[in-house]
N, CA, C and O of each residue as an XYZ file, in Angstrom:
724
protein
N      70.465     17.306     22.489
C      69.064     17.430     22.161
C      68.725     18.878     21.807
O      67.985     19.138     20.858
N      69.281     19.825     22.588
C      69.028     21.231     22.312
C      69.615     21.617     20.951
O      69.033     22.416     20.217
N      70.775     21.038     20.627
C      71.427     21.358     19.364
C      70.580     20.895     18.182
O      70.494     21.603     17.178
N      69.955     19.727     18.280
C      69.087     19.231     17.215
C      67.882     20.141     17.048
O      67.466     20.418     15.923
N      67.321     20.605     18.147
C      66.163     21.498     18.080
C      66.545     22.829     17.439
O      65.781     23.384     16.649
N      67.728     23.338     17.780
C      68.192     24.589     17.204
C      68.429     24.415     15.701
O      68.029     25.266     14.907
N      69.078     23.311     15.311
C      69.313     23.037     13.889
C      67.997     22.918     13.130
O      67.866     23.442     12.024
N      67.039     22.242     13.711
C      65.728     22.090     13.079
C      65.063     23.448     12.882
O      64.481     23.705     11.829
N      65.144     24.314     13.883
C      64.533     25.643     13.796
C      65.215     26.477     12.706
O      64.547     27.198     11.964
N      66.532     26.380     12.611
C      67.269     27.133     11.603
C      66.887     26.651     10.206
O      66.651     27.464      9.313
N      66.826     25.344     10.013
C      66.452     24.788      8.713
C      65.023     25.171      8.365
O      64.750     25.546      7.225
N      64.117     25.086      9.310
C      62.723     25.451      9.066
C      62.603     26.927      8.692
O      61.843     27.278      7.789
N      63.343     27.788      9.378
C      63.302     29.217      9.073
C      63.863     29.490      7.678
O      63.323     30.313      6.939
N      64.943     28.802      7.321
C      65.539     28.993      5.992
C      64.578     28.543      4.901
O      64.412     29.238      3.898
N      63.945     27.391      5.083
C      62.966     26.910      4.106
C      61.792     27.866      3.987
O      61.297     28.112      2.887
N      61.347     28.402      5.106
C      60.248     29.363      5.075
C      60.634     30.603      4.264
O      59.841     31.091      3.458
N      61.843     31.108      4.475
C      62.294     32.284      3.740
C      62.408     32.011      2.248
O      62.026     32.842      1.425
N      62.937     30.839      1.905
C      63.085     30.490      0.491
C      61.719     30.401     -0.177
O      61.507     30.995     -1.234
N      60.789     29.661      0.433
C      59.486     29.479     -0.193
C      58.649     30.748     -0.158
O      57.878     30.984     -1.088
N      58.768     31.562      0.862
C      58.009     32.811      0.891
C      58.552     33.776     -0.155
O      57.783     34.524     -0.760
N      59.881     33.772     -0.380
C      60.467     34.607     -1.424
C      60.009     34.138     -2.790
O      59.725     34.969     -3.654
N      59.929     32.837     -3.016
C      59.468     32.298     -4.280
C      58.027     32.718     -4.539
O      57.676     33.088     -5.659
N      57.199     32.662     -3.514
C      55.806     33.059     -3.671
C      55.711     34.554     -3.965
O      54.875     34.966     -4.769
N      56.541     35.365     -3.335
C      56.520     36.801     -3.605
C      56.906     37.092     -5.054
O      56.317     37.974     -5.679
N      57.879     36.371     -5.594
C      58.283     36.564     -6.982
C      57.145     36.162     -7.906
O      56.841     36.879     -8.859
N      56.511     35.023     -7.638
C      55.405     34.569     -8.477
C      54.231     35.544     -8.409
O      53.624     35.855     -9.433
N      53.912     36.022     -7.217
C      52.826     36.984     -7.070
C      53.174     38.300     -7.747
O      52.314     38.911     -8.381
N      54.404     38.743     -7.626
C      54.822     40.007     -8.223
C      54.758     39.921     -9.742
O      54.407     40.900    -10.400
N      55.091     38.769    -10.304
C      55.098     38.608    -11.754
C      53.695     38.712    -12.337
O      53.530     39.204    -13.454
N      52.678     38.258    -11.603
C      51.321     38.252    -12.140
C      50.819     39.644    -12.490
O      50.019     39.784    -13.416
N      51.255     40.666    -11.790
C      50.780     42.014    -12.058
C      51.609     42.781    -13.075
O      51.291     43.933    -13.369
N      52.650     42.190    -13.615
C      53.558     42.882    -14.525
C      53.075     42.773    -15.969
O      52.539     41.747    -16.389
N      53.280     43.861    -16.721
C      52.927     43.869    -18.141
C      54.125     43.557    -19.030
O      53.970     43.028    -20.130
N      55.325     43.889    -18.544
C      56.539     43.670    -19.329
C      57.645     43.096    -18.457
O      57.638     43.238    -17.234
N      58.588     42.449    -19.116
C      59.800     41.922    -18.477
C      60.976     42.688    -19.071
O      61.068     42.830    -20.290
N      61.862     43.175    -18.234
C      63.089     43.825    -18.685
C      64.237     42.832    -18.496
O      64.374     42.222    -17.436
N      65.048     42.682    -19.523
C      66.253     41.863    -19.428
C      67.414     42.752    -19.853
O      67.455     43.237    -20.984
N      68.355     42.963    -18.940
C      69.455     43.894    -19.198
C      70.792     43.207    -18.972
O      70.875     42.170    -18.314
N      71.828     43.802    -19.526
C      73.173     43.276    -19.342
C      74.170     44.064    -20.143
O      73.893     45.177    -20.589
N      75.336     43.478    -20.324
C      76.439     44.155    -20.991
C      77.189     43.152    -21.857
O      77.333     41.987    -21.486
N      77.669     43.612    -23.018
C      78.455     42.779    -23.927
C      79.818     43.445    -24.109
O      79.911     44.624    -24.451
N      80.875     42.660    -23.870
C      82.240     43.190    -23.902
C      83.146     42.342    -24.796
O      82.839     41.189    -25.099
N      84.264     42.935    -25.210
C      85.298     42.234    -25.966
C      86.454     41.946    -25.020
O      86.989     42.852    -24.380
N      86.828     40.689    -24.941
C      87.930     40.295    -24.073
C      89.061     39.764    -24.950
O      88.888     38.784    -25.674
N      90.203     40.411    -24.882
C      91.341     40.075    -25.727
C      92.371     39.283    -24.928
O      92.954     39.806    -23.978
N      92.597     38.040    -25.302
C      93.519     37.174    -24.562
C      94.978     37.455    -24.884
O      95.867     36.939    -24.206
N      95.243     38.266    -25.908
C      96.632     38.530    -26.279
C      97.290     39.543    -25.348
O      98.505     39.734    -25.401
N      96.506     40.185    -24.505
C      97.038     41.154    -23.549
C      97.562     40.422    -22.315
O      97.401     39.208    -22.191
N      98.181     41.156    -21.419
C      98.629     40.588    -20.157
C      97.441     40.262    -19.255
O      96.303     40.614    -19.567
N      97.705     39.601    -18.153
C      96.635     39.147    -17.258
C      95.738     40.294    -16.789
O      94.514     40.182    -16.856
N      96.328     41.391    -16.318
C      95.531     42.510    -15.808
C      94.650     43.117    -16.891
O      93.483     43.417    -16.641
N      95.192     43.300    -18.089
C      94.394     43.844    -19.183
C      93.315     42.865    -19.606
O      92.218     43.278    -19.982
N      93.611     41.565    -19.550
C      92.639     40.549    -19.935
C      91.463     40.530    -18.965
O      90.310     40.410    -19.377
N      91.763     40.648    -17.684
C      90.706     40.602    -16.672
C      89.947     41.919    -16.588
O      88.716     41.922    -16.590
N      90.660     43.032    -16.515
C      90.020     44.331    -16.273
C      89.886     45.199    -17.519
O      89.248     46.250    -17.457
N      90.454     44.802    -18.625
C      90.502     45.683    -19.785
C      89.500     45.372    -20.876
O      89.709     45.769    -22.022
N      88.415     44.675    -20.560
C      87.426     44.353    -21.578
C      86.771     45.629    -22.088
O      86.404     46.507    -21.308
N      86.627     45.722    -23.425
C      86.038     46.905    -24.046
C      84.583     46.622    -24.416
O      84.265     45.521    -24.865
N      83.688     47.609    -24.231
C      82.289     47.417    -24.650
C      82.169     47.330    -26.164
O      82.947     47.951    -26.889
N      81.203     46.567    -26.639
C      80.967     46.428    -28.073
C      79.641     47.110    -28.411
O      78.581     46.686    -27.950
N      79.711     48.164    -29.214
C      78.505     48.859    -29.661
C      77.901     48.124    -30.853
O      78.621     47.732    -31.772
N      76.587     47.936    -30.843
C      75.890     47.322    -31.968
C      75.834     45.809    -31.943
O      75.392     45.194    -32.913
N      76.272     45.198    -30.859
C      76.166     43.750    -30.728
C      74.691     43.379    -30.542
O      73.933     44.140    -29.940
N      74.288     42.231    -31.048
C      72.892     41.801    -30.955
C      72.775     40.668    -29.944
O      73.525     39.693    -29.997
N      71.821     40.808    -29.017
C      71.461     39.748    -28.082
C      69.998     39.391    -28.331
O      69.219     40.232    -28.779
N      69.626     38.144    -28.042
C      68.243     37.732    -28.278
C      67.654     37.079    -27.044
O      68.358     36.454    -26.251
N      66.343     37.238    -26.900
C      65.573     36.599    -25.844
C      64.582     35.674    -26.520
O      63.807     36.107    -27.373
N      64.600     34.402    -26.146
C      63.680     33.410    -26.686
C      62.901     32.814    -25.537
O      63.489     32.382    -24.546
N      61.575     32.783    -25.656
C      60.708     32.209    -24.626
C      59.931     31.052    -25.219
O      59.408     31.142    -26.330
N      59.861     29.966    -24.469
C      59.181     28.754    -24.914
C      57.892     28.556    -24.126
O      57.755     29.048    -23.005
N      56.945     27.828    -24.727
C      55.727     27.490    -24.000
C      55.913     26.154    -23.283
O      57.020     25.617    -23.245
N      54.844     25.626    -22.724
C      54.940     24.378    -21.943
C      55.361     23.189    -22.800
O      55.929     22.225    -22.286
N      55.086     23.249    -24.102
C      55.445     22.146    -25.004
C      56.784     22.387    -25.695
O      57.106     21.724    -26.682
N      57.573     23.346    -25.170
C      58.922     23.662    -25.640
C      58.929     24.227    -27.064
O      59.899     24.040    -27.799
N      57.850     24.917    -27.458
C      57.793     25.600    -28.743
C      58.081     27.080    -28.515
O      57.741     27.629    -27.467
N      58.706     27.722    -29.496
C      59.017     29.143    -29.369
C      57.717     29.936    -29.412
O      56.940     29.826    -30.360
N      57.490     30.741    -28.364
C      56.302     31.590    -28.359
C      56.667     33.074    -28.399
O      55.812     33.914    -28.679
N      57.931     33.400    -28.121
C      58.391     34.784    -28.216
C      59.861     34.793    -28.603
O      60.661     34.013    -28.086
N      60.202     35.693    -29.526
C      61.597     35.930    -29.880
C      61.772     37.427    -30.042
O      61.020     38.065    -30.780
N      62.744     37.987    -29.369
C      63.042     39.407    -29.495
C      64.537     39.616    -29.413
O      65.261     38.793    -28.853
N      65.000     40.727    -29.976
C      66.430     41.018    -29.935
C      66.640     42.504    -29.669
O      65.724     43.313    -29.812
N      67.859     42.842    -29.281
C      68.196     44.226    -28.971
C      69.651     44.477    -29.328
O      70.480     43.568    -29.293
N      69.949     45.727    -29.674
C      71.319     46.165    -29.951
C      71.916     46.790    -28.703
O      71.206     47.395    -27.899
N      73.223     46.641    -28.547
C      73.905     47.279    -27.424
C      74.241     48.725    -27.783
O      74.407     49.062    -28.955
N      74.338     49.570    -26.762
C      74.687     50.977    -26.969
C      76.210     51.161    -26.901
O      76.958     50.183    -26.925
N      76.660     52.414    -26.817
C      78.099     52.713    -26.801
C      78.823     52.086    -25.620
O      80.011     51.775    -25.708
N      78.110     51.899    -24.514
C      78.706     51.302    -23.318
C      78.591     49.777    -23.330
O      78.979     49.125    -22.361
N      78.066     49.204    -24.407
C      77.902     47.762    -24.502
C      76.683     47.250    -23.758
O      76.534     46.042    -23.578
N      75.806     48.150    -23.323
C      74.636     47.748    -22.528
C      73.413     47.537    -23.406
O      73.242     48.187    -24.438
N      72.566     46.609    -22.968
C      71.285     46.372    -23.631
C      70.191     46.314    -22.573
O      70.452     45.988    -21.415
N      68.979     46.628    -22.975
C      67.806     46.520    -22.113
C      66.655     46.057    -22.987
O      65.959     46.866    -23.600
N      66.465     44.765    -23.036
C      65.447     44.163    -23.868
C      64.133     44.145    -23.096
O      64.107     43.729    -21.938
N      63.052     44.586    -23.712
C      61.748     44.642    -23.052
C      60.792     43.726    -23.792
O      60.632     43.836    -25.008
N      60.150     42.814    -23.054
C      59.202     41.865    -23.643
C      57.874     41.926    -22.899
O      57.851     41.996    -21.671
N      56.774     41.898    -23.639
C      55.458     41.828    -23.018
C      55.290     40.477    -22.337
O      55.841     39.477    -22.800
N      54.535     40.438    -21.243
C      54.335     39.182    -20.522
C      53.270     38.312    -21.169
O      53.110     37.152    -20.790
N      52.541     38.850    -22.136
C      51.577     38.047    -22.880
C      51.921     38.098    -24.355
O      52.331     39.135    -24.877
N      51.750     36.968    -25.019
C      52.042     36.863    -26.442
C      50.996     35.947    -27.060
O      50.900     34.775    -26.696
N      50.223     36.470    -27.981
C      49.154     35.714    -28.645
C      48.185     35.097    -27.635
O      47.733     33.965    -27.806
N      47.880     35.842    -26.600
C      46.916     35.386    -25.595
C      47.479     34.448    -24.542
O      46.750     34.037    -23.639
N      48.742     34.102    -24.632
C      49.379     33.217    -23.650
C      50.324     34.018    -22.778
O      50.915     35.000    -23.227
N      50.464     33.598    -21.530
C      51.359     34.275    -20.596
C      52.768     33.695    -20.721
O      52.962     32.479    -20.699
N      53.728     34.580    -20.850
C      55.132     34.170    -20.906
C      55.615     33.918    -19.484
O      55.430     34.755    -18.600
N      56.224     32.779    -19.274
C      56.831     32.455    -17.984
C      58.329     32.700    -18.102
O      58.995     32.067    -18.921
N      58.872     33.617    -17.289
C      60.298     33.944    -17.414
C      61.223     32.742    -17.244
O      62.300     32.714    -17.838
N      60.831     31.756    -16.451
C      61.694     30.584    -16.268
C      61.799     29.749    -17.544
O      62.651     28.865    -17.631
N      60.945     30.017    -18.537
C      61.023     29.331    -19.823
C      61.701     30.187    -20.891
O      61.611     29.882    -22.080
N      62.371     31.243    -20.477
C      63.048     32.149    -21.409
C      64.559     32.046    -21.236
O      65.051     31.763    -20.144
N      65.289     32.279    -22.328
C      66.744     32.332    -22.231
C      67.288     33.415    -23.159
O      66.700     33.732    -24.193
N      68.400     33.957    -22.764
C      69.066     35.023    -23.501
C      70.383     34.490    -24.035
O      71.063     33.717    -23.360
N      70.747     34.900    -25.248
C      72.030     34.485    -25.808
C      72.584     35.555    -26.730
O      71.862     36.439    -27.191
N      73.880     35.459    -26.990
C      74.552     36.344    -27.934
C      74.203     35.914    -29.361
O      74.128     34.720    -29.653
N      73.991     36.884    -30.241
C      73.676     36.577    -31.636
C      74.835     36.960    -32.542
O      75.351     36.121    -33.280
N      75.251     38.236    -32.490
C      76.337     38.659    -33.376
C      77.057     39.881    -32.818
O      76.546     40.610    -31.967
N      78.268     40.069    -33.338
C      79.090     41.224    -32.974
C      79.484     41.952    -34.250
O      79.922     41.312    -35.206
N      79.341     43.277    -34.292
C      79.743     44.018    -35.484
C      81.249     44.268    -35.558
O      81.758     44.721    -36.583
N      81.955     43.972    -34.476
C      83.396     44.218    -34.430
C      84.098     43.228    -35.366
O      83.937     42.018    -35.207
N      84.881     43.728    -36.348
C      85.526     42.821    -37.301
C      86.614     41.952    -36.667
O      86.964     40.907    -37.215
N      87.145     42.365    -35.535
C      88.215     41.606    -34.884
C      87.673     40.765    -33.737
O      88.057     39.605    -33.583
N      86.797     41.328    -32.944
C      86.289     40.659    -31.746
C      84.875     40.150    -32.031
O      83.892     40.810    -31.693
N      84.779     38.976    -32.654
C      83.480     38.496    -33.100
C      83.231     37.012    -32.833
O      82.333     36.421    -33.434
N      84.005     36.411    -31.949
C      83.813     35.010    -31.580
C      83.116     34.977    -30.218
O      83.695     35.388    -29.212
N      81.881     34.491    -30.190
C      81.129     34.441    -28.936
C      81.753     33.418    -27.991
O      82.133     32.325    -28.412
N      81.854     33.777    -26.718
C      82.349     32.845    -25.703
C      81.166     32.365    -24.872
O      80.094     32.968    -24.892
N      81.371     31.289    -24.153
C      80.311     30.777    -23.287
C      80.498     31.249    -21.851
O      79.881     30.718    -20.927
N      81.355     32.250    -21.673
C      81.516     32.837    -20.348
C      80.185     33.472    -19.960
O      79.660     34.302    -20.702
N      79.641     33.101    -18.828
C      78.327     33.547    -18.340
C      77.181     33.035    -19.205
O      76.060     33.532    -19.093
N      77.440     32.056    -20.063
C      76.378     31.432    -20.844
C      75.964     32.182    -22.088
O      74.894     31.904    -22.630
N      76.757     33.115    -22.563
C      76.372     33.928    -23.702
C      76.238     33.173    -25.010
O      75.337     33.469    -25.795
N      77.107     32.206    -25.267
C      77.081     31.474    -26.529
C      75.958     30.445    -26.565
O      75.226     30.361    -27.551
N      75.816     29.670    -25.508
C      74.796     28.611    -25.487
C      73.449     29.105    -24.996
O      72.426     28.480    -25.273
N      73.429     30.217    -24.271
C      72.174     30.767    -23.752
C      72.067     30.560    -22.256
O      72.488     29.532    -21.725
N      71.500     31.545    -21.585
C      71.325     31.473    -20.140
C      69.857     31.698    -19.812
O      69.227     32.626    -20.320
N      69.326     30.837    -18.959
C      67.920     30.944    -18.573
C      67.728     32.061    -17.553
O      68.627     32.376    -16.774
N      66.545     32.644    -17.575
C      66.187     33.644    -16.575
C      65.759     32.892    -15.321
O      64.778     32.148    -15.345
N      66.489     33.083    -14.231
C      66.180     32.354    -13.005
C      65.453     33.216    -11.995
O      64.270     33.016    -11.719
N      66.162     34.156    -11.460
C      65.617     34.996    -10.400
C      65.762     36.450    -10.795
O      66.850     36.877    -11.180
N      64.680     37.227    -10.707
C      64.794     38.640    -11.081
C      65.740     39.398    -10.161
O      65.827     39.114     -8.966
N      66.437     40.355    -10.728
C      67.351     41.188     -9.959
C      66.592     42.314     -9.271
O      66.916     42.696     -8.146
N      65.568     42.848     -9.962
C      64.790     43.958     -9.423
C      63.298     43.638     -9.545
O      62.806     43.297    -10.620
N      62.601     43.755     -8.431
C      61.136     43.719     -8.419
C      60.715     44.950     -7.632
O      60.872     45.008     -6.412
N      60.182     45.927     -8.343
C      59.786     47.159     -7.680
C      58.586     47.730     -8.415
O      58.668     48.068     -9.596
N      57.484     47.832     -7.712
C      56.223     48.332     -8.260
C      55.906     47.622     -9.566
O      55.606     46.429     -9.548
N      55.961     48.308    -10.688
C      55.623     47.649    -11.960
C      56.862     47.283    -12.774
O      56.788     47.157    -13.997
N      57.994     47.114    -12.104
C      59.246     46.779    -12.785
C      59.717     45.389    -12.371
O      59.951     45.126    -11.192
N      59.851     44.511    -13.349
C      60.426     43.182    -13.149
C      61.639     43.121    -14.074
O      61.489     43.104    -15.295
N      62.847     43.087    -13.492
C      64.065     43.193    -14.293
C      65.054     42.091    -13.947
O      65.311     41.799    -12.780
N      65.599     41.492    -14.994
C      66.660     40.498    -14.874
C      67.926     41.138    -15.420
O      67.949     41.582    -16.568
N      68.977     41.192    -14.612
C      70.264     41.719    -15.074
C      71.213     40.533    -15.183
O      71.486     39.852    -14.195
N      71.710     40.293    -16.385
C      72.544     39.126    -16.671
C      73.908     39.569    -17.178
O      74.124     40.735    -17.506
N      74.831     38.594    -17.233
C      76.126     38.865    -17.826
C      77.141     39.371    -16.826
O      76.956     39.182    -15.624
N      78.182     39.993    -17.269
C      78.460     40.415    -18.635
C      78.791     39.236    -19.547
O      79.276     38.193    -19.107
N      78.513     39.439    -20.829
C      78.789     38.443    -21.847
C      79.983     38.913    -22.662
O      80.222     40.113    -22.800
N      80.736     37.948    -23.206
C      81.990     38.305    -23.872
C      82.098     37.708    -25.266
O      81.688     36.578    -25.530
N      82.672     38.525    -26.148
C      83.197     38.058    -27.426
C      84.707     38.094    -27.296
O      85.251     38.775    -26.427
N      85.380     37.353    -28.170
C      86.837     37.358    -28.167
C      87.341     37.333    -29.601
O      86.548     37.244    -30.539
N      88.637     37.411    -29.774
C      89.241     37.407    -31.105
C      89.430     35.971    -31.585
O      89.494     35.061    -30.759
N      89.519     35.742    -32.886
C      89.732     34.382    -33.394
C      91.006     33.743    -32.841
O      91.073     32.525    -32.679
N      92.012     34.563    -32.554
C      93.265     34.038    -32.009
C      93.060     33.410    -30.630
O      93.788     32.495    -30.245
N      92.067     33.906    -29.891
C      91.824     33.428    -28.529
C      90.840     32.264    -28.481
O      90.678     31.635    -27.436
N      90.185     31.975    -29.596
C      89.183     30.924    -29.631
C      89.848     29.554    -29.555
O      90.834     29.291    -30.243
N      89.293     28.682    -28.706
C      89.817     27.324    -28.609
C      89.253     26.494    -29.747
O      88.039     26.484    -29.954
N      90.100     25.798    -30.489
C      89.589     24.967    -31.586
C      88.844     23.749    -31.052
O      89.159     23.238    -29.977
N      87.856     23.292    -31.812
C      87.094     22.103    -31.449
C      87.887     20.890    -31.905
O      88.077     20.679    -33.103
N      88.352     20.092    -30.944
C      89.197     18.945    -31.271
C      88.480     17.616    -31.097
O      89.126     16.571    -31.016
N      87.142     17.641    -31.036
C      86.390     16.392    -30.911
C      86.524     15.571    -32.176
O      86.463     16.118    -33.278
N      86.706     14.262    -32.036
C      86.767     13.369    -33.181
C      85.396     13.178    -33.806
O      85.302     12.732    -34.950
N      84.322     13.506    -33.079
C      82.970     13.332    -33.584
C      82.696     14.237    -34.769
O      81.852     13.912    -35.604
N      83.381     15.357    -34.866
C      83.141     16.316    -35.937
C      83.877     15.961    -37.223
O      83.659     16.593    -38.257
N      84.729     14.973    -37.167
C      85.488     14.582    -38.348
C      84.687     13.541    -39.119
O      84.121     12.618    -38.533
N      84.647     13.698    -40.429
C      83.938     12.739    -41.267
C      84.959     11.931    -42.059
O      86.077     12.385    -42.304
N      84.563     10.747    -42.446
C      85.445      9.904    -43.252
C      85.036     10.014    -44.709
O      83.851     10.103    -45.029
N      86.040     10.007    -45.599
C      85.716      9.949    -47.014
C      85.746      8.496    -47.468
O      85.916      7.598    -46.643
N      85.588      8.254    -48.744
C      85.489      6.889    -49.271
C      86.755      6.072    -49.045
O      86.680      4.846    -48.957
N      87.888      6.701    -48.951
C      89.151      5.969    -48.831
C      89.525      5.712    -47.378
O      90.611      5.200    -47.105
N      88.650      6.056    -46.445
C      88.941      5.822    -45.037
C      89.748      6.923    -44.379
O      90.045      6.849    -43.186
N      90.110      7.952    -45.150
C      90.860      9.063    -44.578
C      89.867     10.030    -43.940
O      88.761     10.237    -44.441
N      90.289     10.611    -42.829
C      89.429     11.582    -42.183
C      89.648     12.943    -42.806
O      90.770     13.319    -43.145
N      88.532     13.689    -42.953
C      88.663     15.073    -43.391
C      87.700     15.924    -42.582
O      86.826     15.399    -41.892
N      87.858     17.211    -42.667
C      87.073     18.122    -41.863
C      85.815     18.620    -42.550
O      85.162     19.528    -42.036
N      85.459     18.066    -43.675
C      84.302     18.568    -44.417
C      83.221     17.571    -44.457
O      82.168     17.825    -45.042
C-alpha cells in the first residue's frame, strides 16, 4: 500500500513538472519579439574509415537552410532562409508576428535547401534535415531570447547516397516495359 502511494506521488510530481514547464514556455513565448533558430550544417563522407566518417565531418560554408511556419489552416505564413558561415553555423531570426498574426513555433519546421559544395551536395535525413524538423522545445529561454538549437544536419557525396529502389517510382511505357522516366 505504501509503495502504491509513493508511486502515485512520484507520478503526480512528474506530471506537475512537465505541465508547469510547458506553461512556462508558453508564457515566455508571449513576451518575445523574435525566434532564433540555430544549428550547424556539415559534410559527411562515407568513403572514409569509420572514425573519419563519425568524427571527421567538415562544415559547409554557404549552405542554405529554411524556416517555414504554417498557420492553423496549414497555409504558409512565414518563410525565411539563412546562409551558413565558415564554421557551417546558421542563426535564423524570425519575427513572432507576421501580417498581424502570431507565429506559433510548434507550427514551424526547418530543412536543408542547398549546398554550394560541388562534391558534397546530397541532403541526408539525418536529424531531419532533408524532410524537415519541427520546432519542439526551445533550447534557451532567457530574458528576451527564445532560441531553438537543432541539428547538426548533413550533406553527403553522391557516392554515399542510397538509391531509391521503390517500384512505385517506375512507370510503364506502352509496351509494358518499365522505365525510369
